[in-house]
SETORLO-730190 format. One record per residue (C-alpha): residue number from 0; residue in one letter; x, z, y. Coordinates in steps of 0.5 Angstrom, whole numbers, m for minus. Example, Ala and Ser with C-alpha at 12.3 -4.5 7.8 and 13.67 -1.06 7.14 Angstrom:
<nubas>
 resi resn     X     Z     Y
    0    A    25    16    m9
    1    S    27    14    m2
</nubas>
This chain:
<nubas>
 resi resn     X     Z     Y
    0    M     0     0     0
    1    T     2    m1     7
    2    M     6     5    10
    3    A     4     8    16
    4    K     5    14    20
    5    F     3    21    19
    6    K    m3    20    24
    7    T    m7    14    24
    8    F   m12    11    29
    9    L   m16     5    29
   10    L   m17     1    35
   11    L   m18    m6    38
   12    G   m12    m9    41
   13    S   m11   m16    45
   14    A    m6   m22    45
   15    L    m1   m26    49
   16    I     0   m34    51
   17    V     4   m34    58
   18    S     1   m40    63
   19    A     1   m41    70
   20    C    m4   m39    75
   21    S    m8   m44    78
   22    Q    m9   m43    86
   23    G   m14   m48    88
   24    N   m14   m52    95
   25    A   m12   m49   102
   26    A   m19   m47   104
   27    E   m20   m43    98
   28    N   m13   m40    99
   29    A   m15   m38   106
   30    A   m21   m35   103
   31    A   m18   m31    98
   32    N   m13   m28   102
   33    K   m18   m25   107
   34    T   m22   m22   101
   35    K   m15   m19    99
   36    E   m14   m16   106
   37    T   m21   m13   106
   38    A   m20   m10    99
   39    A   m14    m8   100
   40    K   m16    m4   106
   41    T   m22    m1   102
   42    V   m17     1    97
   43    K   m12     4   101
   44    T   m18     8   105
   45    M   m20    12    99
   46    K   m13    12    96
   47    D   m11    16   102
   48    T   m17    21   102
   49    P   m15    27    98
   50    R   m19    30    92
   51    K   m23    36    93
   52    M   m24    41    88
   53    I   m31    42    86
   54    D   m34    49    85
   55    Y   m41    49    81
   56    T   m44    56    83
   57    T   m51    53    84
   58    A   m57    54    79
   59    G   m57    48    74
   60    Q   m50    46    76
   61    T   m46    52    72
   62    D   m42    50    66
   63    D   m47    55    62
   64    D   m53    52    64
   65    H   m51    46    60
   66    L   m49    49    54
   67    Y   m55    48    50
   68    L   m53    40    50
   69    E   m47    42    45
   70    E   m52    44    40
   71    V   m52    37    36
   72    L   m59    37    33
   73    G   m62    42    38
   74    D   m69    40    40
   75    K   m68    41    47
   76    A   m61    37    47
   77    L   m64    31    43
   78    G   m70    31    48
   79    E   m66    30    53
   80    V   m62    25    49
   81    K   m68    21    47
   82    G   m71    21    54
   83    W   m64    18    57
   84    N   m64    13    51
   85    K   m71    10    52
   86    R   m69     9    59
   87    T   m63     5    58
   88    L   m66     1    52
   89    D   m72    m1    56
   90    R   m68    m4    62
   91    L   m62    m7    58
   92    T   m66   m10    52
   93    A   m71   m13    57
   94    D   m66   m17    60
   95    P   m66   m24    56
   96    R   m59   m24    55
   97    F   m59   m18    51
   98    K   m63   m22    45
   99    S   m58   m28    45
  100    M   m52   m23    45
  101    E   m54   m19    40
  102    A   m55   m25    35
  103    E   m49   m28    37
  104    A   m45   m21    36
  105    L   m49   m21    29
  106    E   m47   m28    27
  107    I   m40   m26    28
  108    L   m40   m20    25
  109    Q   m44   m22    19
  110    S   m40   m29    18
  111    K   m38   m31    11
  112    D   m32   m34    15
  113    K   m29   m27    16
  114    I   m22   m26    13
  115    P   m23   m22     7
  116    Y   m17   m17     8
  117    V   m14   m14     2
  118    S   m10    m9    m2
  119    Y    m6   m12    m8
  120    R    m6    m8   m14
  121    G    m3   m10   m21
  122    G    m4   m17   m19
  123    E   m11   m16   m17
  124    V   m13   m16   m10
  125    H   m19   m11    m7
  126    N   m23   m12    m1
  127    F   m29    m8     2
  128    W   m34   m13     5
  129    Q   m40   m13    10
  130    D   m45   m19    11
  131    A   m52   m20    12
  132    T   m54   m18     5
  133    H   m49   m13     4
  134    V   m50    m8    11
  135    R   m46    m2     8
  136    G   m42    m6     4
  137    I   m39    m8    m3
  138    W   m32    m6    m6
  139    R   m30   m13   m10
  140    K   m24   m15   m13
  141    S   m21   m22   m15
  142    T   m14   m25   m18
  143    L    m9   m27   m13
  144    E    m9   m34   m15
  145    S   m17   m34   m14
  146    Y   m16   m31    m7
  147    L   m11   m36    m5
  148    S   m16   m42    m7
  149    D   m21   m45    m3
  150    K   m27   m41    m6
  151    T   m25   m34    m9
  152    A   m29   m32   m15
  153    W   m31   m24   m13
  154    E   m33   m19   m18
  155    T   m36   m13   m15
  156    V   m33    m6   m17
  157    L   m38    m2   m13
  158    D   m44    m4    m8
  159    F   m45     1    m3
  160    D   m52    m1    m1
  161    K   m55     0    m8
  162    L   m51     7    m8
  163    S   m55     9    m2
  164    K   m61     7    m4
  165    D   m61    10   m11
  166    E   m58    16    m8
  167    D   m63    16    m2
  168    K   m56    17     3
  169    N   m54    13     9
  170    W   m47    13     5
  171    V   m41    10    10
  172    Y   m35     8     6
  173    K   m29    11     8
  174    G   m24     8     3
  175    N   m21    10    m4
  176    S   m14    12    m7
  177    C   m12     9   m14
  178    L    m7    12   m19
  179    S    m2     7   m20
  180    P     1     3   m24
  181    D    m6     1   m27
  182    Y   m11     3   m21
  183    E   m16     5   m26
  184    L   m18    12   m23
  185    C   m20    12   m16
  186    I   m22    17   m11
  187    V   m28    14    m7
  188    N   m29    17     0
  189    L   m36    17     2
  190    S   m39    19     9
  191    D   m46    21    11
  192    G   m48    17    17
  193    G   m40    16    19
  194    K   m38    23    20
  195    D   m30    24    19
  196    A   m32    29    14
  197    V   m33    26     7
  198    I   m35    28     0
  199    R   m29    25    m5
  200    R   m32    23   m12
  201    E   m27    20   m18
  202    F   m29    13   m20
  203    D   m27     9   m26
  204    T   m26     1   m24
  205    K   m26    m1   m31
  206    T   m33     2   m33
  207    K   m35     1   m25
  208    T   m38     8   m26
  209    F   m37    15   m23
  210    V   m33    19   m28
  211    D   m37    24   m31
  212    D   m35    31   m30
  213    G   m29    28   m26
  214    F   m26    30   m19
  215    V   m31    32   m14
  216    T   m31    36    m7
  217    E   m37    38    m3
  218    E   m37    35     4
  219    S   m30    36     8
  220    K   m25    34    12
  221    G   m18    34     9
  222    T   m14    30     4
  223    M   m14    29    m4
  224    S    m8    26    m7
  225    W    m6    24   m15
  226    L     0    27   m18
  227    D    m2    25   m25
  228    K    m9    23   m29
  229    D   m10    30   m30
  230    H    m8    33   m23
  231    V    m9    32   m16
  232    V    m7    36   m10
  233    V   m12    37    m5
  234    G   m14    40     2
  235    V   m21    41     3
  236    D   m26    47     6
  237    F   m25    52     0
  238    G   m29    57     3
  239    E   m29    62     9
  240    G   m22    63    12
  241    T   m19    57     9
  242    M   m20    52    15
  243    T   m16    52    22
  244    D   m19    52    29
  245    S   m19    45    29
  246    G   m23    44    23
  247    Y   m18    42    18
  248    P   m16    45    12
  249    M   m11    51    12
  250    I    m9    51     5
  251    A    m7    46    m1
  252    K    m8    47    m8
  253    L    m6    44   m15
  254    W   m13    42   m18
  255    K   m13    41   m26
  256    R   m18    36   m29
  257    G   m24    40   m33
  258    T   m23    46   m29
  259    P   m27    48   m23
  260    L   m24    47   m16
  261    S   m25    55   m15
  262    E   m19    56   m20
  263    A   m14    51   m17
  264    V    m7    54   m16
  265    E    m5    55    m9
  266    I     1    51    m7
  267    G     2    52     0
  268    R    m1    54     7
  269    G    m1    54    14
  270    E    m4    58    20
  271    K   m11    59    23
  272    E    m8    56    29
  273    D    m5    50    26
  274    V    m8    43    27
  275    A    m8    43    19
  276    Y    m4    44    12
  277    W    m4    37     9
  278    A    m4    36     2
  279    G     0    30    m1
  280    T     5    27    m6
  281    F    10    21    m6
  282    E    13    17   m11
  283    L    20    16   m13
  284    D    23     9   m16
  285    D    22    11   m23
  286    G    15    12   m22
  287    S    15    20   m22
  288    R    11    24   m17
  289    E    13    29   m13
  290    I     9    34    m8
  291    M    10    34    m1
  292    N     5    38     4
  293    A     6    38    11
  294    R     4    43    16
  295    A     2    40    22
  296    K     3    46    27
  297    T     1    42    33
  298    F    m1    34    33
  299    Y     6    32    34
  300    T    10    38    31
  301    S    10    38    23
  302    R    14    42    17
  303    Y    14    38    11
  304    D    15    42     4
  305    W    17    40    m2
  306    V    14    43    m8
  307    P    19    43   m14
  308    Q    17    42   m21
  309    K    21    45   m27
  310    D    19    45   m34
  311    G    11    44   m32
  312    E    12    50   m27
  313    L    11    50   m20
  314    Q    17    53   m16
  315    D    17    56    m9
  316    P    16    50    m3
  317    I    23    48     0
  318    A    22    46     7
  319    L    25    39     9
  320    P    31    40    14
  321    I    29    35    19
  322    P    26    35    26
  323    E    19    37    27
  324    K    18    32    32
  325    V    18    26    27
  326    N    13    20    24
  327    M    14    20    17
  328    Y    14    13    14
  329    G    15    15     6
  330    A    20    12     1
  331    F    24     5     0
  332    K    29     5    m6
  333    D    29    13    m6
  334    Q    31    13     2
  335    F    26    17     5
  336    L    24    14    12
  337    I    23    18    19
  338    Q    22    16    26
  339    L    25    21    31
  340    N    21    23    37
  341    E    27    27    39
  342    G    34    26    38
  343    W    37    29    31
  344    R    44    28    29
  345    G    47    23    34
  346    N    41    19    33
  347    K    36    18    39
  348    S    28    19    40
  349    G    25    12    37
  350    D    30    11    32
  351    L    28     9    25
  352    V    33    13    20
  353    S    33    14    13
  354    F    37    19     8
  355    D    37    20     0
  356    I    31    24    m3
  357    H    35    26    m9
  358    D    41    29    m5
  359    F    36    33    m2
  360    M    32    35    m8
  361    E    39    37   m12
  362    D    41    42    m6
  363    G    36    42    m1
  364    K    41    39     4
  365    I    41    32     7
  366    D    48    29     7
  367    D    48    23    10
  368    V    43    20    15
  369    H    43    12    16
  370    V    40     8    22
  371    V    35     3    20
  372    F    32     1    27
  373    S    34     3    33
  374    P    30     0    39
  375    D    32    m1    46
  376    E    28     0    53
  377    K    24    m6    52
  378    S    22    m5    44
  379    S    19    m1    39
  380    L    17     0    32
  381    N    10    m3    31
  382    G     9    m2    24
  383    A    12    m2    17
  384    G    11    m4     9
  385    A    15    m4     3
  386    T    15    m8    m3
  387    K    19    m8    m9
  388    S    25   m11    m6
  389    K    24   m11     2
  390    L    22    m6     7
  391    L    18   m10    12
  392    L    18    m8    20
  393    S    14   m11    25
  394    I    18   m10    32
  395    S    15   m10    39
  396    R    18   m13    45
  397    D    15   m12    52
  398    V     8   m11    47
  399    T     9   m18    43
  400    S    12   m17    36
  401    A    15   m20    31
  402    A    17   m19    23
  403    Y    23   m17    20
  404    A    25   m16    13
  405    F    30   m10    12
  406    D    34    m8     5
  407    W    38    m2     3
  408    D    44    m4    m1
  409    G    46     3    m3
  410    K    51     4     3
  411    A    48     1     9
  412    W    41    m3    12
  413    T    41   m10    13
  414    S    36   m14    17
  415    K    33   m21    18
  416    K    28   m24    22
  417    L    22   m28    19
  418    D    19   m34    21
  419    F    12   m32    24
  420    P     8   m35    30
  421    A    11   m32    37
  422    N     8   m29    43
  423    G     3   m25    40
  424    T     2   m20    35
  425    V     5   m20    28
  426    N     2   m14    23
  427    I     5   m12    16
  428    G    m1   m12    12
  429    A    m2   m10     5
  430    T     4    m9     1
  431    N     6    m5    m6
  432    D    12    m2    m7
  433    K    11    m5   m15
  434    E    10   m12   m13
  435    D    14   m17    m9
  436    V     8   m21    m5
  437    A     6   m18     2
  438    F     1   m20     6
  439    I     3   m21    14
  440    S    m2   m23    19
  441    S    m1   m26    26
  442    E    m6   m27    32
  443    S    m6   m27    40
  444    F   m12   m27    45
  445    L   m13   m34    44
  446    T   m11   m36    37
  447    P   m15   m33    31
  448    D   m12   m29    26
  449    T    m8   m32    20
  450    L    m7   m28    14
  451    W     0   m30    10
  452    T     3   m29     4
  453    Y    10   m27     4
  454    N    14   m27    m2
  455    T    20   m22    m1
  456    T    24   m24    m7
  457    T    24   m32    m5
  458    G    22   m32     2
  459    E    17   m37     1
  460    K    11   m36     6
  461    A     4   m39     5
  462    E    m2   m39     9
  463    A    m8   m35     5
  464    K   m14   m35    10
  465    S   m15   m36    17
  466    L   m21   m35    22
  467    P   m25   m40    25
  468    S   m25   m41    33
  469    W   m31   m37    35
  470    F   m30   m39    43
  471    D   m27   m45    47
  472    A   m20   m42    47
  473    D   m18   m49    50
  474    S   m21   m48    56
  475    M   m17   m41    57
  476    V   m11   m38    59
  477    S    m7   m31    58
  478    E    m2   m28    62
  479    Q     2   m22    62
  480    F     4   m19    69
  481    F     7   m12    71
  482    A     4    m7    76
  483    T     8    m2    80
  484    S     6     5    79
  485    T     6    11    84
  486    D    13    13    81
  487    G    16     6    81
  488    T    15     5    73
  489    K    13    m3    71
  490    V     7    m3    67
  491    P     5    m9    63
  492    Y    m2   m12    63
  493    F    m5   m18    60
  494    V   m10   m22    63
  495    V   m15   m27    59
  496    R   m19   m32    63
  497    A   m21   m39    64
  498    K   m16   m44    67
  499    D   m20   m46    73
  500    T   m21   m39    75
  501    K   m21   m39    83
  502    M   m17   m33    86
  503    D   m23   m31    91
  504    G   m24   m24    88
  505    T   m31   m26    85
  506    N   m29   m26    78
  507    P   m33   m21    73
  508    T   m27   m17    70
  509    L   m27   m12    65
  510    L   m21    m8    65
  511    Y   m19    m4    58
  512    G   m14     2    57
  513    Y   m13     8    52
  514    G    m6    11    54
  515    G    m5    17    49
  516    F    m3    19    42
  517    E     3    14    42
  518    I    m2     8    40
  519    S     0     1    42
  520    L    m5    m4    45
  521    N    m3   m10    42
  522    P    m5   m18    43
  523    S   m11   m19    39
  524    Y   m16   m24    38
  525    S   m23   m22    39
  526    A   m29   m27    37
  527    T   m34   m22    40
  528    R   m30   m21    46
  529    G   m29   m28    47
  530    K   m36   m30    46
  531    L   m40   m25    49
  532    W   m35   m24    55
  533    L   m30   m30    56
  534    E   m35   m36    55
  535    R   m40   m33    60
  536    G   m35   m33    65
  537    G   m32   m26    65
  538    V   m24   m24    65
  539    Y   m21   m19    60
  540    V   m15   m15    62
  541    L   m11   m10    57
  542    A    m7    m5    61
  543    N    m1    m2    57
  544    I    m1     4    61
  545    R     4    10    59
  546    G     1    15    54
  547    G     1     9    49
  548    G     7     7    44
  549    E     8     0    47
  550    Y    15     2    49
  551    G    16     8    44
  552    P    16    16    44
  553    K    19    16    51
  554    W    13    12    54
  555    H     8    16    50
  556    Q    11    23    52
  557    A    12    21    60
  558    G     4    23    60
  559    L     4    29    56
  560    K     0    35    58
  561    T     1    37    66
  562    E     4    30    67
  563    R    m2    26    65
  564    Q    m4    24    72
  565    R     2    19    71
  566    I    m3    15    66
  567    Y    m8    15    71
  568    D    m4    12    76
  569    D    m1     7    72
  570    F    m9     5    70
  571    I   m10     5    78
  572    S    m4     1    79
  573    V    m7    m5    75
  574    A   m14    m5    78
  575    E   m11    m5    85
  576    N    m6   m11    83
  577    L   m12   m15    80
  578    I   m15   m14    87
  579    E    m9   m16    91
  580    K    m8   m22    86
  581    G   m15   m24    88
  582    I   m17   m24    81
  583    T   m23   m19    82
  584    S   m25   m14    87
  585    P   m28    m7    87
  586    K   m35   m10    86
  587    H   m34   m15    80
  588    L   m29   m10    77
  589    G   m31    m6    71
  590    V   m27    m1    66
  591    E   m28     1    59
  592    G   m25     6    54
  593    G   m27    10    48
  594    S   m25    17    45
  595    N   m18    18    49
  596    G   m20    12    53
  597    G   m27    15    55
  598    L   m23    21    58
  599    L   m19    15    62
  600    T   m25    12    64
  601    G   m28    18    66
  602    V   m22    20    70
  603    M   m23    13    74
  604    Y   m30    14    76
  605    T   m29    21    79
  606    Q   m22    20    82
  607    R   m23    12    84
  608    P   m30    10    85
  609    D   m28     5    90
  610    L   m25     1    85
  611    F   m30     0    80
  612    N   m38    m3    80
  613    A   m38    m1    72
  614    V   m36     4    68
  615    I   m36     4    60
  616    V   m35    11    58
  617    A   m35    11    50
  618    V   m35    17    45
  619    P   m31    21    50
  620    L   m27    27    52
  621    L   m30    29    59
  622    D   m30    37    59
  623    M   m23    39    59
  624    M   m24    46    60
  625    R   m28    47    53
  626    Y   m25    41    49
  627    H   m21    45    45
  628    K   m27    49    42
  629    L   m31    43    40
  630    L   m30    40    33
  631    A   m23    37    32
  632    G   m21    39    40
  633    A   m16    44    38
  634    S   m12    39    35
  635    W   m10    35    41
  636    M    m7    41    45
  637    G    m1    38    44
  638    E    m3    32    48
  639    Y    m7    35    53
  640    G    m5    42    54
  641    D    m8    49    53
  642    P   m14    50    58
  643    D   m13    58    57
  644    D    m6    57    59
  645    L    m5    59    67
  646    V    m1    52    69
  647    E    m4    47    64
  648    G   m11    50    65
  649    K   m11    49    72
  650    F    m8    42    71
  651    L   m14    40    66
  652    R   m19    43    71
  653    S   m16    38    76
  654    I   m17    32    72
  655    S   m23    34    68
  656    P   m29    29    69
  657    Y   m34    34    68
  658    H   m32    39    73
  659    N   m30    33    78
  660    I   m37    30    80
  661    D   m38    31    87
  662    P   m45    31    89
  663    E   m43    27    96
  664    A   m40    22    92
  665    D   m42    15    92
  666    Y   m41    13    84
  667    P   m42     6    81
  668    E   m47     7    75
  669    V   m44     9    69
  670    F   m46     8    62
  671    F   m44    13    57
  672    I   m44    12    49
  673    T   m44    17    44
  674    S   m46    18    37
  675    T   m50    25    34
  676    K   m46    24    28
  677    D   m39    24    31
  678    D   m35    30    28
  679    R   m29    28    32
  680    V   m31    28    39
  681    H   m37    32    40
  682    P   m43    29    43
  683    G   m44    34    48
  684    H   m38    32    52
  685    A   m42    25    54
  686    R   m49    29    54
  687    K   m46    35    59
  688    T   m43    30    64
  689    A   m49    26    64
  690    K   m54    32    65
  691    R   m49    34    71
  692    M   m50    27    74
  693    E   m57    27    73
  694    D   m58    34    77
  695    Q   m54    31    83
  696    G   m58    25    83
  697    H   m53    20    81
  698    D   m55    13    77
  699    F   m52    13    70
  700    L   m54    10    63
  701    Y   m54    13    56
  702    Y   m54    11    49
  703    E   m53    16    43
  704    N   m53    13    36
  705    I   m56    18    31
  706    D   m51    15    26
  707    G   m44    12    26
  708    G   m39    18    27
  709    H   m33    16    32
  710    S   m34     9    32
  711    A   m42    10    34
  712    A   m44     5    29
  713    A   m45     6    22
  714    N   m46    m1    20
  715    L   m46    m8    23
  716    K   m53    m9    26
  717    E   m52    m2    30
  718    T   m45    m5    32
  719    A   m48   m12    34
  720    K   m53    m8    38
  721    R   m48    m3    41
  722    L   m44    m9    43
  723    A   m50   m13    46
  724    L   m52    m7    50
  725    Q   m45    m6    53
  726    H   m44   m13    55
  727    T   m51   m14    58
  728    Y   m50    m8    62
  729    L   m43   m11    64
  730    M   m46   m18    66
  731    Q   m52   m14    70
  732    K   m46   m10    74
  733    L   m41   m15    75
  734    K   m44   m22    75
  735    D   m51   m21    78
  736    G   m48   m15    83
  737    E   m53   m10    81
</nubas>
């Protein structure tokens, strides 16, 4: 399987093709210059106005007055939600564009022309597929030969629509973990309505049935990993006192087949204040498995504990002697791979290094550390995957990436750049350390995804699958620019637009960003974005602000905790640069972000409402004084800081969108989007902020989907509806000028 960092996030990225701007004639240039001057004056006035601290003491406006909205299924809270939902749906669904956009989005999402991305196991490819017939999806498989043909013969392994009907559950599939080398026994993760918490059920791919009296857990966040066919390493909710303040497991246990979970043997534990104690295993080249648990003290610091086994008996855990600030990438040819987020043994932050795992297992020490890849100021590691013969890396330079094959000869690492399309994103897809076939994908903003097979022994590359063109990309262009932030830092961003766009400040423009958790936003092809937005005359902008991972750990760490205003200043600088260039103006500029990106857009409308006329705030964090008390919030204090700390709390109060809504301010109409069943970011954030805006008489729209979890949609139909609602709102605000 593809190697991954310890923490993973699924985000929408974007892509790059550089081209020159069309400026138009002299008259148009004069008009554009006038527009720029007017916009610059407006922006400067607001920019130079100091922000004031809002003190909510009036009845109905205090924080305590809104606490009932944190009761996820409370009658009073849901009453508010239903009223807001109705008002929003009545308006947006009545717009003739809504139905057409919903139909277009659903056609794309349910299309049989989508690429069936696969995992590769024992010569077979496995795929999860959703379409109009399979709304919840099916797990299916095929041979590699059939998959590479024009017409793949698929065999269904598990039908989740049928399972949901048979069991009267709204099951959302959350992946599986299968025991190598035969991959017959698997742990299937099922979520009720899309929540992060899942039940785990053992499944037999040979009989295509759940295993009688097999491994099964109750609903819980956590992990389960195979040690052998009769043992799993598990971390779940074992009962009172076994979960951290962040809502994740605090204890790891070894569970033997045929015994109740209550008899599982404890093999490690963390502290209640930790983020989690993750139970895990890793595999050596000889096929044997070892237990390696991770104690995540904070979101960015972890201690890794190896649990030795001798004559069938578990020994005391031994801590891996590595820095706590690392990203773990597993093993290749028994070289353990870690990316440093701080300097260590002469290597710098951002370096990917390796060491011999056997040396450590013999005496608990690490003798030699070898550099695999060392980035410069413009590059970073974008992803990795191991086959039987090569370690594949995606390496990014100024946000666009390329693929490389690395190898270990027993003494040193060597590398070779692979021949894949340039000026976009190249991702390492499915790999298997027992096979020499890897799947690698390439895409850009205007070039649809192509999935390639690459043989790491022969070097042979072949196109496996590709997406059709869903919108008229030939009439469009994408460019990369750099804005200058308040501290002089150059911040990259991409603009995707029609070639004949006039720089007169009237173009409806959507600015997207995230800026957190070392997550990179890379160039990507989005059929729905192209069809619903770009083809309707919209301009799309992707901002690669600090807080992300576009330039490695330093780019991320520059915006941690009390330094976070840098992230928001970066985003503001991009918005101002768009206005200065005449690409758009505040009347036609909108922003969108989800999760941490929802906090970003929440800060945007509270700090700089003069810059925007549309703001999408999706599954957001907004109450930064209570975020650590809601669901998984405590796990993010390493990113945001501690509200109860005197210094960090004061800063968080100064940026918290919920606490900085001014009754006298002129805000754009904000669109809040969340989900009742989001058990990662509490829906109370969006609810309370909407209520405070309502109390003060500010305009807003609100849509809370009952199912869907943190993605705010549990199936393709719900996703199409949400996309149509968002784009109808954007058209009304940025094109119609409402």
